N, C-alpha and C positions, 0 to 999 in steps of 0.2 A: 617424538620428542619436540619437534617444531610446533606441533599443535598445542601441546601442553604449555610450552613457553608462551605462545600467543594468548592462551587463556589466562595465564598468570599475569601477563602484561595488561590485559583488559581489566582484570580484577583490580590490579594496582592502580590503573587509571581511574577506575570508579571510586576507589578509596580516597583519591585526591579531589574528587568532584565535590563541589561545595554547595550544592543546593538543588532545588527542583528545576527541571527544564521548563522553559516557557512552552506553553501549549501553542505551538506555531499555527495550528489550525484556527486560532483566534486572531491572527495577524490582520489588522485593519485593511491592508492592501488586497486581501483575498476577495472581498465582495466585488470590488471593481474589476478584478481580473476574471472572476467567474462570469460577470455580466458581459465583458468583452468577449470571452470565450464562447458564450452562448450566442452572441449576436454576429460575430464575424462570419463573413462568407469566404474568407481567404484561408486556405489550408496552411500556407506558410505562416501567416500571422497566428493561427490557432496553435501551431507547433511552438512558436515563440512564447505565447501566453502559457501554454502547458508547461514548458520548461521553467518559467517564472514561478508557477504554482508549485511544482515539484521542489524547486530550490527553497521556497519558503517552508513547505512541509518538512523537508529533510533537516533543516537547521533548527536545532533545539534552542539556541540562544546561549548555550553553555559549551565552551570550547572543548572541555574534557569529554563531555557526552557526545559531542559531534565527532570527536576522534574515534570513540568507541563505535559510533554509527558507521563511520567510514571503514573501519576495520571489519565490522560485521558484513557490510555490503561487499567488500573485497573478498572476504572469505566465502560468502555465499556464491559469488560469481566464479570462484575457483573450485567450487564443489567441496569446500571444507566446512561441512555442515555442523560439526561439533563446535568449531571455533565460532561460526556465525551464531549458533544457538546460544552460546555463552554470552556473546556480545548483546544480542537482542533481549535475552532474559535480564541482563543487568540493566538495560535501558528501561524496560517496562517496569522493573522493580523500582528504579531510582526516579523515574518520571512517568507515573501511571496515567497522567493526563496528556502525554505526548503521543498523539495519534499515529505518527509515522513509525514509532517504535513497534507498536502493535501490528501495523501493516507490514513492515519488513519481516517480522516474525511469522505472520500469516503466510507470506510468500515462501519463506523458508520451509514452514510445515508442509505447504503444498508440494514443494520440490522433494521433500522427504517422503511424500506419499501419505501424510497424515491429514486427510481432508477434514476430519472432525475438529482437530486442534486448529487448523487453518480457518475454518468457518467461525469458531469461537473468537479468534483474534480479529477476523473481519468484522464480526458483530461489534466488538469493542471499538475498532477503528471507526465504524460508521456511527456509533453512539457519540463519539467525540467529534467527528467530522462527517456529517451526512452527505456532503458533496464529494466525498473521496471516490472519484471515478476509477481509480486504480483498484481499490478494494472491491467496488461493485463489479468491475470486470473480472476480478479473480473469483468472486462469488458466482458469476455467470458461468465461468469455465468449470468450476466444481460441479455446479448443478447440471450442466450439460453432460459431464462425465458420469454423473449419477443417474442420468436419464430422467431428471426432474425438469423437463423442458418448460413447463409453465413458470416455474421459479426462475429458471435461466432467462426466460423472456422478460419477466418482471425486472430482473437486475439489469438487463440490457436496455430496457426502456428508460430506466433511471439514469444509466450512463449517457444515453443519447440526449436526454433532457438537460443534463449538466454540461456535456461535452459533445456536441453534434458531430465533431470531426474525429472522434475517438476511433482510431484504427479501423477495423472492419466490423464494428459493433452493429451497424445498420444491416450489413450483409448477413451476419450471424442471426440477427433477429428475423430477417426475412426468411431465412432457411428454417428456423425453428417454427415460425408461424405457418409455413407450408407443411411441415411435418405434422404439427398439431392439427391443422386443418384437414389433412388427409386421414388422420386417425379418428376424427369425430364424425 
């Protein structure tokens, strides 16, 4: 019953939403942030820059849509997949050019074990924001799980080119390249 009530509240919030969400991946601050992220040698600074990028990506520019996003993220983190899916579905319907709506739904699909749907939403995310290191990291994880190591390596190389400090992407890439090298 609580899940149904949350879904109804999200649908009601979307009904009051008054327009298309801004495509935050087009925010003019991002170019400078990505340049700083690529050039910094400091992990702490890289983490701060990454946080700024995520903050920009996650904010649609519409308060109602942002509230739905917050509810979807909260539901996803609590394992309430149906509630999160309803939220993210309404976001991608209402704002199809808002890359982070697609990315969050891709993450949810991955958590639900639907790699095909996840990859489809990752593709849409990357079409809207080719620098989306989160989506590329997700793609790499899926390709590793599918034993498509060359594709995983390609995604990880893209992550590293955009965000050299991204988690353990470099270690994962080294591991994949060792495996590929020993197989050939």
